[in-house]
Backbone as a printed PyTorch tensor [residue, N CA C, xyz], in Angstrom:
tensor([[[ 95.6940, 110.4200, 108.9500],
         [ 95.3810, 111.4130, 107.7700],
         [ 96.4990, 112.5440, 107.7950]],

        [[ 97.2360, 112.4250, 108.8210],
         [ 98.2910, 113.5800, 108.8360],
         [ 99.3570, 113.1820, 107.9310]],

        [[ 99.6310, 111.9000, 107.5620],
         [100.7660, 111.4770, 106.7390],
         [100.4780, 111.6120, 105.2590]],

        [[ 99.3820, 111.3550, 104.7460],
         [ 99.0460, 111.3050, 103.3480],
         [ 99.3040, 112.5990, 102.6680]],

        [[ 98.7620, 113.6670, 103.1280],
         [ 99.0030, 114.9200, 102.5990],
         [100.4740, 115.2750, 102.4930]],

        [[101.1650, 115.2100, 103.6760],
         [102.4220, 115.5490, 103.7520],
         [103.3560, 114.7080, 102.8880]],

        [[103.2330, 113.4640, 102.7380],
         [103.9600, 112.5620, 101.7890],
         [103.7940, 113.1320, 100.3720]],

        [[102.6510, 113.1860,  99.9850],
         [102.2680, 113.7490,  98.6030],
         [103.0420, 115.1000,  98.3350]],

        [[102.8130, 115.9640,  99.1600],
         [103.4100, 117.3250,  99.0160],
         [105.0320, 117.2450,  98.8980]],

        [[105.6000, 116.4890,  99.8540],
         [107.0420, 116.2520,  99.7470],
         [107.4740, 115.6580,  98.4820]],

        [[106.7460, 114.6790,  98.0720],
         [107.2020, 114.0960,  96.6510],
         [107.1210, 115.0310,  95.5770]],

        [[106.1100, 115.7990,  95.5880],
         [106.0960, 116.7340,  94.6000],
         [107.1090, 117.7900,  94.5940]],

        [[107.7910, 118.0000,  95.7490],
         [108.8680, 118.8640,  95.9540],
         [110.1980, 118.2150,  95.6360]],

        [[110.1900, 116.8960,  95.1820],
         [111.1890, 116.0660,  94.8270],
         [112.0530, 115.6870,  96.0140]],

        [[111.3970, 115.5090,  97.3170],
         [112.1300, 115.1030,  98.5100],
         [112.2930, 113.6060,  98.3560]],

        [[113.5020, 112.9460,  98.6930],
         [113.6150, 111.5170,  98.4270],
         [112.8410, 110.7080,  99.5750]],

        [[112.3770, 109.3910,  99.2170],
         [111.7150, 108.7250, 100.1790],
         [112.3800, 108.5400, 101.6050]],

        [[113.7040, 108.3900, 101.5410],
         [114.4070, 108.2140, 102.8760],
         [114.3460, 109.4450, 103.6950]],

        [[114.3980, 110.7050, 103.0860],
         [114.3000, 111.9870, 103.7390],
         [112.8580, 112.1700, 104.3060]],

        [[111.8040, 111.7580, 103.3330],
         [110.5470, 111.8700, 103.8850],
         [110.2200, 110.9820, 105.1430]],

        [[110.6500, 109.8220, 105.2610],
         [110.5020, 108.9250, 106.4280],
         [111.1940, 109.5880, 107.5920]],

        [[112.4130, 110.2250, 107.3960],
         [113.1030, 110.8990, 108.4480],
         [112.2320, 112.0920, 108.8900]],

        [[111.7350, 112.8580, 107.8680],
         [110.9070, 114.0930, 108.2300],
         [109.5190, 113.7480, 109.1030]],

        [[109.0380, 112.5590, 108.8410],
         [107.8330, 112.0780, 109.5280],
         [108.2120, 111.6530, 110.8840]],

        [[109.4350, 111.5920, 111.2800],
         [109.8610, 111.1790, 112.5730],
         [109.7940, 109.5350, 112.8280]],

        [[109.5440, 108.7870, 111.6530],
         [109.5090, 107.4390, 111.8910],
         [110.7780, 106.7120, 111.8530]],

        [[111.7820, 107.3990, 111.2240],
         [113.1750, 106.9070, 111.0400],
         [114.1660, 108.0110, 111.0600]],

        [[115.4570, 107.8160, 111.2040],
         [116.3970, 108.6920, 111.1120],
         [117.3860, 108.3130, 110.0630]],

        [[118.0100, 109.3060, 109.4550],
         [119.0430, 109.0000, 108.4050],
         [120.4950, 108.8340, 109.0490]],

        [[121.0910, 107.7280, 108.9190],
         [122.4060, 107.5480, 109.4270],
         [123.3730, 108.2930, 108.4900]],

        [[124.7220, 108.4780, 109.0790],
         [125.7220, 109.1320, 108.3130],
         [126.0180, 108.6070, 107.0500]],

        [[125.6920, 107.2460, 106.9400],
         [125.8580, 106.5420, 105.5940],
         [124.7210, 106.6630, 104.6200]],

        [[123.5880, 107.3450, 105.1360],
         [122.3920, 107.6190, 104.3400],
         [121.3940, 106.4580, 104.3610]],

        [[121.5430, 105.4780, 105.3480],
         [120.4960, 104.4480, 105.4050],
         [119.5000, 104.9920, 106.5360]],

        [[118.3330, 104.3520, 106.4060],
         [117.2040, 104.6660, 107.4400],
         [117.5580, 103.6860, 108.7420]],

        [[117.4470, 104.3030, 109.8270],
         [117.5510, 103.5610, 111.0590],
         [116.2970, 103.9150, 112.0230]],

        [[115.9390, 103.2450, 112.8100],
         [114.8630, 103.5040, 113.7350],
         [115.2360, 104.7080, 114.4950]],

        [[114.3220, 105.5680, 114.6920],
         [114.5050, 106.7720, 115.5560],
         [114.1290, 106.5270, 117.0300]],

        [[113.5050, 105.2900, 117.3320],
         [113.0330, 104.9770, 118.6180],
         [113.9170, 103.9160, 119.3730]],

        [[114.7940, 103.2180, 118.5790],
         [115.5860, 102.1170, 119.0300],
         [116.9370, 102.4340, 119.1010]],

        [[117.6680, 102.1750, 120.2550],
         [119.0640, 102.3530, 120.2330],
         [119.7650, 100.9970, 120.6150]],

        [[120.7890, 100.7150, 119.7990],
         [121.4240,  99.4320, 119.9770],
         [122.3190,  99.3850, 121.1500]],

        [[122.8370,  98.2990, 121.6570],
         [123.7700,  98.1900, 122.7020],
         [125.0600,  98.7320, 122.3120]],

        [[125.4980,  98.5890, 121.0050],
         [126.5990,  99.3260, 120.4980],
         [126.4330, 100.9320, 120.5610]],

        [[125.3280, 101.4520, 120.2080],
         [125.1670, 102.8320, 120.1280],
         [125.4720, 103.3760, 121.6880]],

        [[124.9180, 102.5830, 122.6000],
         [124.7650, 103.0260, 124.0250],
         [126.3150, 103.0330, 124.6450]],

        [[127.0390, 101.8460, 124.2660],
         [128.2480, 101.7150, 125.0370],
         [129.4960, 101.8650, 124.2110]],

        [[129.5040, 101.7280, 122.9080],
         [130.7540, 101.9690, 122.1500],
         [130.6030, 103.0760, 121.0820]],

        [[129.4570, 103.6200, 120.9060],
         [129.2930, 104.6840, 119.8390],
         [129.6890, 104.3180, 118.5180]],

        [[129.6620, 102.8970, 118.1000],
         [130.3050, 102.4790, 116.8210],
         [129.2650, 102.0320, 115.8960]],

        [[127.9730, 101.9370, 116.3160],
         [126.9140, 101.6130, 115.4740],
         [126.0870, 102.6830, 115.0260]],

        [[125.2720, 102.4560, 113.9270],
         [124.5000, 103.6050, 113.4330],
         [122.9710, 103.4680, 113.8120]],

        [[122.7160, 102.6240, 114.7280],
         [121.3230, 102.3820, 115.1130],
         [120.8180, 101.0590, 114.6120]],

        [[119.5650, 100.8420, 114.8390],
         [118.8930,  99.5680, 114.3970],
         [118.0980,  99.7830, 113.1800]],

        [[118.2760,  98.9600, 112.1820],
         [117.5680,  98.9030, 111.0220],
         [116.2830,  98.1290, 111.2050]],

        [[115.0490,  98.7040, 111.0550],
         [113.8610,  97.8720, 111.5870],
         [112.9480,  97.9200, 110.2890]],

        [[111.9110,  97.2000, 110.4110],
         [110.9140,  96.9040, 109.5430],
         [109.9470,  98.1690, 109.3670]],

        [[109.8810,  98.9000, 110.4810],
         [109.1480, 100.1630, 110.3380],
         [109.6700, 101.0670, 109.3900]],

        [[111.0210, 101.3150, 109.4100],
         [111.6820, 102.1070, 108.3690],
         [111.5210, 101.5590, 106.9780]],

        [[111.7330, 100.3260, 106.7960],
         [111.6200,  99.6750, 105.4370],
         [110.1000,  99.9150, 104.9410]],

        [[109.1740,  99.7200, 105.9340],
         [107.7010,  99.8550, 105.5010],
         [107.5520, 101.2070, 105.0650]],

        [[108.0660, 102.1840, 105.7920],
         [107.8430, 103.6100, 105.4690],
         [108.3830, 103.9730, 104.1150]],

        [[109.5860, 103.5560, 103.8140],
         [110.2870, 103.6920, 102.5830],
         [109.5160, 103.1230, 101.4800]],

        [[109.0370, 101.8220, 101.6330],
         [108.3770, 101.1700, 100.6460],
         [107.0480, 101.8460, 100.2940]],

        [[106.4090, 102.3860, 101.2530],
         [105.1480, 103.1280, 101.0810],
         [105.3610, 104.4110, 100.3090]],

        [[106.4350, 105.1820, 100.6750],
         [106.5980, 106.3820,  99.9690],
         [106.9780, 105.9920,  98.5390]],

        [[107.7190, 105.1470,  98.3700],
         [108.1570, 104.6120,  96.7990],
         [106.9440, 104.1800,  96.1570]],

        [[105.9220, 103.5560,  96.7470],
         [104.6850, 103.1460,  96.1280],
         [103.8970, 104.4100,  95.7910]],

        [[103.7550, 105.4110,  96.6350],
         [103.1730, 106.5150,  96.5010],
         [103.6740, 107.3900,  95.2670]],

        [[105.0730, 107.3830,  95.2380],
         [105.8480, 108.0430,  94.1870],
         [105.5350, 107.4760,  92.8120]],

        [[105.4470, 106.0180,  92.7430],
         [105.0770, 105.3310,  91.4890],
         [103.6580, 105.6190,  91.0260]],

        [[102.7030, 105.7800,  92.1200],
         [101.2600, 106.0750,  91.7410],
         [101.1580, 107.5320,  91.1500]],

        [[102.0410, 108.3280,  91.7170],
         [102.0710, 109.8050,  91.1060],
         [102.6180, 109.7990,  89.6590]],

        [[103.5920, 109.0280,  89.4290],
         [104.1630, 108.8830,  88.0360],
         [103.1230, 108.2970,  87.1300]],

        [[102.2090, 107.3450,  87.6130],
         [101.4120, 106.7410,  86.7830],
         [100.0160, 107.5470,  86.7270]],

        [[100.0960, 108.6620,  87.0870],
         [ 99.0820, 109.6160,  86.9960],
         [ 97.6550, 109.2270,  87.7980]],

        [[ 97.9770, 108.5240,  88.8200],
         [ 96.7150, 108.2830,  89.7640],
         [ 96.2970, 109.6470,  90.3350]],

        [[ 95.0660, 109.8190,  90.5720],
         [ 94.5510, 111.0990,  91.3390],
         [ 95.1120, 111.2360,  92.6120]],

        [[ 95.4070, 112.4410,  92.9790],
         [ 95.9810, 112.6770,  94.3860],
         [ 95.0540, 112.2400,  95.3390]],

        [[ 93.8110, 112.4980,  95.1760],
         [ 92.7590, 112.1280,  96.1790],
         [ 92.6310, 110.6290,  96.2810]],

        [[ 92.7350, 109.8110,  95.1870],
         [ 92.7870, 108.2750,  95.3620],
         [ 94.0250, 107.8430,  96.1470]],

        [[ 95.1170, 108.4740,  95.8500],
         [ 96.3160, 108.0520,  96.5820],
         [ 96.3220, 108.3740,  97.9980]],

        [[ 95.8380, 109.5170,  98.3560],
         [ 95.7400, 110.0170,  99.7190],
         [ 94.8290, 109.2720, 100.5510]],

        [[ 93.7030, 108.8690,  99.8440],
         [ 92.6600, 108.0830, 100.7380],
         [ 93.2880, 106.7040, 101.0180]],

        [[ 93.9340, 106.0480, 100.1160],
         [ 94.5770, 104.7640, 100.1900],
         [ 95.6730, 104.8200, 101.2560]],

        [[ 96.5620, 105.7780, 101.0700],
         [ 97.7160, 105.8610, 101.9040],
         [ 97.2940, 106.4040, 103.4200]],

        [[ 96.2850, 107.2700, 103.5340],
         [ 95.7940, 107.6400, 104.9440],
         [ 95.4280, 106.4950, 105.6320]],

        [[ 94.7400, 105.6240, 104.8650],
         [ 94.1570, 104.4310, 105.5870],
         [ 95.2590, 103.3830, 106.0240]],

        [[ 96.3740, 103.4110, 105.1760],
         [ 97.5060, 102.5270, 105.4390],
         [ 98.1310, 103.2030, 106.7410]],

        [[ 98.5600, 104.6340, 106.4800],
         [ 99.3690, 105.0790, 107.4610],
         [ 98.8600, 105.4030, 108.8270]],

        [[ 97.5030, 105.2560, 108.9850],
         [ 96.7740, 105.2740, 110.2520],
         [ 97.3190, 104.0630, 111.1500]],

        [[ 97.9210, 102.9700, 110.4290],
         [ 98.2800, 101.8140, 111.2120],
         [ 99.7450, 102.0730, 111.6140]],

        [[100.4130, 103.0960, 111.1370],
         [101.8160, 103.3240, 111.5110],
         [101.8720, 103.8080, 112.9640]],

        [[102.9370, 103.4480, 113.7680],
         [103.0100, 104.0770, 115.0590],
         [103.1900, 105.6090, 115.0620]],

        [[102.6320, 106.1150, 115.8740],
         [102.7710, 107.6220, 115.9930],
         [104.1070, 108.0270, 116.4680]],

        [[104.6880, 109.0670, 115.9230],
         [106.0540, 109.5230, 116.3870],
         [105.8980, 109.9940, 117.7980]],

        [[104.8280, 110.3050, 118.3780],
         [104.6030, 110.6230, 119.8030],
         [104.3730, 109.5400, 120.6060]],

        [[104.2520, 108.2950, 120.1620],
         [104.1300, 107.1270, 120.9280],
         [102.8350, 106.6520, 121.1700]],

        [[101.7840, 107.3330, 120.6390],
         [100.3870, 106.8330, 120.7930],
         [100.0230, 105.6410, 119.8220]],

        [[ 99.0840, 104.9530, 120.0800],
         [ 98.7060, 103.9110, 119.2730],
         [ 97.3030, 104.1470, 118.8620]],

        [[ 97.0750, 104.1520, 117.5450],
         [ 95.7010, 104.3460, 117.0590],
         [ 95.0120, 103.0660, 117.0790]],

        [[ 93.7270, 103.1390, 117.4790],
         [ 92.8810, 101.9500, 117.7750],
         [ 91.5930, 102.0570, 116.8630]],

        [[ 91.0910, 101.0390, 116.5630],
         [ 89.7360, 101.0080, 115.8010],
         [ 88.5710, 101.3270, 116.8740]],

        [[ 87.9790, 102.4840, 116.5960],
         [ 86.8360, 102.9820, 117.4780],
         [ 85.8110, 101.8840, 117.5690]],

        [[ 85.5460, 101.1390, 116.6520],
         [ 84.5190, 100.1420, 116.7390],
         [ 84.8680,  98.9960, 117.6110]],

        [[ 86.1000,  98.8170, 117.8860],
         [ 86.4710,  97.7420, 118.7620],
         [ 86.6320,  98.0270, 120.3780]],

        [[ 86.3090,  99.1560, 120.7440],
         [ 86.4100,  99.5780, 122.1580],
         [ 85.7030,  98.5830, 123.0590]],

        [[ 84.3850,  98.2180, 122.6780],
         [ 83.6040,  97.4320, 123.5360],
         [ 84.2730,  95.9530, 123.7350]],

        [[ 85.0730,  95.5760, 122.8740],
         [ 85.7350,  94.2610, 122.8630],
         [ 87.1210,  94.2290, 123.6020]],

        [[ 87.5980,  95.4520, 123.9850],
         [ 88.8450,  95.5110, 124.4970],
         [ 88.9100,  95.1320, 125.9980]],

        [[ 90.0040,  94.6940, 126.4520],
         [ 90.0120,  94.3300, 127.9800],
         [ 90.0850,  95.2750, 128.9830]],

        [[ 89.4960,  94.9990, 130.0930],
         [ 89.8390,  95.8220, 131.3900],
         [ 91.3080,  95.6100, 131.7480]],

        [[ 91.9210,  96.7810, 132.0470],
         [ 93.2200,  96.7300, 132.4200],
         [ 93.3700,  96.9840, 133.9370]],

        [[ 93.9200,  96.1640, 134.6140],
         [ 94.0180,  96.1940, 136.1560],
         [ 95.5900,  96.5590, 136.7250]],

        [[ 95.5670,  97.3280, 137.6300],
         [ 96.9090,  97.7050, 138.3570],
         [ 96.6200,  97.3030, 139.7510]],

        [[ 97.6630,  96.5660, 140.3450],
         [ 97.5670,  96.1860, 141.7620],
         [ 98.5410,  97.0020, 142.4770]],

        [[ 97.9670,  97.8000, 143.4940],
         [ 98.8240,  98.6380, 144.3450],
         [ 98.4790,  98.4400, 145.7150]],

        [[ 99.4580,  98.0170, 146.5280],
         [ 99.2890,  97.6980, 147.8560],
         [ 98.1260,  96.5420, 148.0100]],

        [[ 98.2090,  95.6710, 147.2380],
         [ 97.3760,  94.4330, 147.3080],
         [ 95.8800,  94.7770, 146.9480]],

        [[ 95.5510,  95.9680, 146.4670],
         [ 94.3520,  96.3870, 145.9900],
         [ 94.2630,  96.4950, 144.5250]],

        [[ 93.4370,  95.9120, 143.7100],
         [ 93.1760,  96.1230, 142.3720],
         [ 92.4840,  97.2780, 141.9640]],

        [[ 93.0940,  97.9150, 140.9240],
         [ 92.3760,  99.1530, 140.4180],
         [ 92.2490,  98.9040, 138.8370]],

        [[ 90.8210,  99.0010, 138.4730],
         [ 90.5300,  98.6130, 137.1380],
         [ 90.2820,  99.7330, 136.2440]],

        [[ 90.7010,  99.7030, 134.9770],
         [ 90.4280, 100.7560, 133.9390],
         [ 89.7490, 100.0410, 132.8510]],

        [[ 88.5180, 100.5550, 132.4360],
         [ 87.8740, 100.0640, 131.3250],
         [ 88.3790, 100.6890, 129.9990]],

        [[ 88.0710, 100.0470, 128.9070],
         [ 88.4380, 100.7630, 127.6150],
         [ 87.9730, 102.1320, 127.4690]],

        [[ 86.8160, 102.4900, 128.0790],
         [ 86.3000, 103.7390, 127.9320],
         [ 87.1560, 104.7620, 128.7630]],

        [[ 87.9140, 104.3330, 129.6620],
         [ 88.8830, 105.1450, 130.4220],
         [ 90.2020, 105.3700, 129.6350]],

        [[ 90.5820, 104.1840, 129.0730],
         [ 92.0500, 104.3640, 128.5130],
         [ 92.0700, 104.4210, 126.9250]],

        [[ 90.9120, 104.5590, 126.3340],
         [ 90.8790, 104.8520, 124.9250],
         [ 90.2940, 106.3290, 124.8300]],

        [[ 90.9450, 107.1600, 124.0720],
         [ 90.6280, 108.6000, 123.8870],
         [ 89.9700, 108.6970, 122.4400]],

        [[ 88.7040, 109.1130, 122.4930],
         [ 88.1940, 109.4420, 121.1750],
         [ 88.3500, 110.9050, 120.7170]],

        [[ 88.9890, 111.1380, 119.7380],
         [ 89.4800, 112.4580, 119.2710],
         [ 88.4090, 112.8030, 118.1290]],

        [[ 87.7350, 113.8880, 118.4460],
         [ 86.7930, 114.2220, 117.3670],
         [ 87.3790, 115.2680, 116.4610]],

        [[ 86.9690, 115.1530, 115.1360],
         [ 87.4110, 115.9660, 114.0760],
         [ 86.5720, 115.9000, 112.9230]],

        [[ 87.0860, 115.8890, 111.8740],
         [ 86.2560, 115.6130, 110.5200],
         [ 85.8060, 114.2030, 110.5990]],

        [[ 86.4110, 113.2770, 111.0650],
         [ 86.0570, 111.9730, 111.4110],
         [ 86.6900, 111.6700, 112.7150]],

        [[ 85.9270, 110.7220, 113.3390],
         [ 86.4740, 110.4220, 114.8280],
         [ 87.6200, 109.4030, 114.7160]],

        [[ 88.6420, 109.6010, 115.5650],
         [ 89.8250, 108.7100, 115.6480],
         [ 89.9060, 108.3740, 117.1160]],

        [[ 90.3750, 107.1930, 117.3220],
         [ 90.6200, 106.7750, 118.7130],
         [ 92.1680, 106.3280, 118.9390]],

        [[ 92.6290, 106.7510, 120.0230],
         [ 93.9940, 106.4040, 120.5180],
         [ 94.1680, 105.9390, 121.7370]],

        [[ 95.0110, 105.1230, 121.9840],
         [ 95.2110, 104.5340, 123.4310],
         [ 95.8320, 105.5570, 124.2020]],

        [[ 95.4340, 105.8430, 125.4240],
         [ 95.9850, 106.7750, 126.2980],
         [ 97.2610, 106.2650, 127.0100]],

        [[ 97.6590, 104.9400, 126.6600],
         [ 98.8480, 104.4010, 127.3660],
         [ 99.9240, 104.8460, 126.2620]],

        [[101.0330, 105.4900, 126.8250],
         [102.1060, 105.6700, 125.8280],
         [103.3390, 105.0230, 126.2560]],

        [[104.0610, 104.5530, 125.2830],
         [105.3260, 103.9670, 125.5520],
         [106.2920, 104.8870, 126.1430]],

        [[107.1820, 104.4520, 127.0170],
         [108.0820, 105.1750, 127.7410],
         [109.2550, 104.3210, 128.1000]],

        [[110.4630, 104.5670, 127.3980],
         [111.5680, 103.9070, 127.5760],
         [112.5650, 104.5410, 128.4370]],

        [[112.7190, 104.0480, 129.6090],
         [113.6910, 104.5350, 130.6310],
         [114.2030, 103.4100, 131.4000]],

        [[115.4160, 103.6870, 131.7900],
         [116.0950, 102.7180, 132.5360],
         [115.7240, 102.7940, 134.1330]],

        [[115.7170, 101.7390, 134.8270],
         [116.2150, 100.4340, 134.5520],
         [115.1520,  99.3610, 133.9200]],

        [[113.9130,  99.7560, 133.8480],
         [113.0800,  98.7820, 133.3920],
         [111.6160,  99.5150, 133.0780]],

        [[110.6360,  98.6810, 133.1180],
         [109.2340,  99.1910, 132.7690],
         [108.8370, 100.1070, 133.8820]],

        [[108.1280, 101.1420, 133.4180],
         [107.6740, 102.1470, 134.3950],
         [106.3180, 102.5630, 133.9210]],

        [[105.3920, 102.7840, 134.8590],
         [103.9070, 103.1420, 134.7140],
         [103.7900, 104.3960, 135.3350]],

        [[103.4450, 105.5060, 134.6790],
         [103.0110, 106.6790, 135.2270],
         [101.4020, 106.8620, 135.2110]],

        [[100.9360, 106.7120, 136.3830],
         [ 99.4080, 106.7550, 136.4830],
         [ 98.9430, 108.1330, 136.4610]],

        [[ 98.7020, 108.6720, 135.3950],
         [ 98.5280, 110.0860, 135.1850],
         [ 96.8750, 110.2800, 134.9690]],

        [[ 96.5370, 111.1730, 134.0220],
         [ 95.2920, 111.6790, 133.8790],
         [ 94.1920, 110.4110, 133.7500]],

        [[ 94.5990, 109.4310, 132.9510],
         [ 93.6190, 108.3470, 132.7860],
         [ 93.2290, 107.6760, 134.0750]],

        [[ 94.2020, 107.4370, 134.8660],
         [ 94.1090, 106.7100, 136.0720],
         [ 93.3500, 107.6400, 137.1230]],

        [[ 93.8540, 108.9930, 137.1860],
         [ 93.1920, 109.8580, 138.0710],
         [ 91.7960, 110.2540, 137.6430]],

        [[ 91.3270, 110.0490, 136.5070],
         [ 90.0120, 110.2640, 136.0500],
         [ 89.1020, 109.2560, 136.6130]],

        [[ 89.6170, 108.0860, 136.7230],
         [ 88.7240, 106.9990, 137.0770],
         [ 88.8410, 106.8780, 138.7680]],

        [[ 89.8970, 107.3480, 139.3420],
         [ 90.2930, 107.1760, 140.7650],
         [ 90.5770, 108.5020, 141.3660]],

        [[ 89.8230, 108.9290, 142.3400],
         [ 90.1490, 110.2100, 143.0690],
         [ 91.4800, 109.8400, 143.7810]],

        [[ 92.4610, 110.7740, 143.5990],
         [ 93.7060, 110.5010, 144.2410],
         [ 94.1590, 111.5610, 145.2430]],

        [[ 94.4440, 111.2250, 146.4380],
         [ 94.9450, 112.1490, 147.4420],
         [ 96.3300, 111.8480, 147.9060]],

        [[ 97.0560, 112.8370, 147.7890],
         [ 98.5430, 112.7540, 148.0700],
         [ 98.8560, 113.3090, 149.5940]],

        [[ 99.1500, 112.4130, 150.4360],
         [ 99.2690, 112.7720, 151.8490],
         [100.8840, 112.7850, 152.1180]],

        [[101.4840, 114.0570, 151.6550],
         [103.0540, 114.2070, 151.7990],
         [103.3860, 114.0660, 153.2870]],

        [[102.6560, 114.4750, 154.2320],
         [103.0370, 114.4400, 155.6800],
         [103.1660, 113.1500, 156.0720]],

        [[102.4040, 112.1610, 155.6470],
         [102.5440, 110.7230, 156.0970],
         [103.1660, 109.8270, 155.0060]],

        [[103.6320, 110.4930, 153.8780],
         [104.3140, 109.7690, 152.8000],
         [103.4110, 108.6220, 152.3750]],

        [[102.2310, 108.8470, 151.9800],
         [101.3160, 107.9210, 151.4280],
         [100.3560, 108.5230, 150.3740]],

        [[ 99.6860, 107.7210, 149.6590],
         [ 98.8190, 108.0620, 148.5500],
         [ 97.4200, 107.2440, 148.7700]],

        [[ 96.3190, 108.0030, 148.6810],
         [ 95.1240, 107.3310, 148.8220],
         [ 94.2430, 107.2610, 147.4310]],

        [[ 93.4260, 106.1890, 147.3830],
         [ 92.7250, 106.1380, 146.0320],
         [ 91.2710, 105.9060, 146.4760]],

        [[ 90.3140, 106.4430, 145.6570],
         [ 88.8580, 106.1500, 145.8220],
         [ 88.2850, 106.2290, 144.4280]],

        [[ 87.2860, 105.3350, 144.2150],
         [ 86.6920, 105.4040, 142.8850],
         [ 86.0460, 106.8050, 142.7490]],

        [[ 86.2710, 107.3360, 141.5460],
         [ 85.5900, 108.7050, 141.3580],
         [ 84.2060, 108.4170, 140.9540]],

        [[ 83.3860, 109.6910, 141.3520],
         [ 81.9420, 109.5390, 141.2610],
         [ 81.5840, 109.7900, 139.7970]]])
């Protein structure tokens, strides 16, 4: 619901679709004025500084959506009708902060996620890793957030894990202990 109002307001201020997608944090404007992913850096960007980024379908989807809204406004569709449609569509866009929106009605059918630490398995149920955000209407987001760091995948076992497992840091003996939380 955060995108619909903002997109409609920016369009009424005559902001271009490309600039809107950039302001939403979904894409960036390159020096040539094309949209590129704000989350993906190409090998050329990293090593030769000669590329302008990765052109991806998320940027194209954003721009097409904004152009569709613009056309609906020109066709005198009601702002509420457009916002309702677009808010439903935009809730499926990735968040600029890295969270993933999930259908609250699907929580019971989501898998248990397990981490193996020191040959011991630690399980997290969907009730642990899906956060229900209360507001005018309930929204659910995954507590797992993408983190792109070198040299490879990294898991930070933060609030979600420590909510399910009591964690003791034994600095003197350089070890960590876990027990199921009550």
